[in-house]
C-alpha distance (Angstrom), angle and dihedral (degrees) to the residues before:
residue distance angle dihedral
M1 . . .
G2 3.79 . .
T3 3.76 134.7 .
L4 3.79 127.1 -135.7
I5 3.82 108.5 -144.1
C6 3.81 130.2 -172.6
H7 3.81 109.0 -118.1
T8 3.83 91.4 -151.8
C9 3.82 104.3 49.0
Q10 3.85 99.8 12.3
S11 3.82 93.2 -128.2
T12 3.80 121.2 146.1
I13 3.80 110.7 -105.4
A14 3.81 101.0 179.3
H15 3.79 146.5 -33.9
F16 3.80 124.6 -115.5
E17 3.79 139.1 -174.2
D18 3.80 112.5 -110.3
E19 3.77 129.3 131.5
K20 3.83 97.4 -155.9
V21 3.81 102.9 46.3
T22 3.80 124.2 59.2
F23 3.81 100.9 174.3
L24 3.78 128.6 21.9
Y25 3.80 120.5 -174.8
S26 3.79 123.1 -143.4
K27 3.81 136.9 140.5
C28 3.79 127.3 -90.8
E29 3.79 127.1 -150.5
C30 3.82 100.1 -119.1
K31 3.81 120.1 134.5
A32 3.81 94.2 -104.6
C33 3.81 92.9 52.8
T34 3.78 94.3 44.0
K35 3.82 90.4 50.4
A36 3.83 92.5 46.8
D37 3.81 90.1 50.4
E38 3.81 92.3 50.7
E39 3.83 91.8 48.4
S40 3.80 92.4 51.6
K41 3.83 92.5 57.7
């Protein structure tokens, strides 16, 4: 079982079934992440 983690705020987004990957980093759509994304542009 793997965990999908937001690389900006480190919150858990979802869990997935995969034997080879434990953690996968992505980006969630929370206010803090959306604001950080807009500021980095």
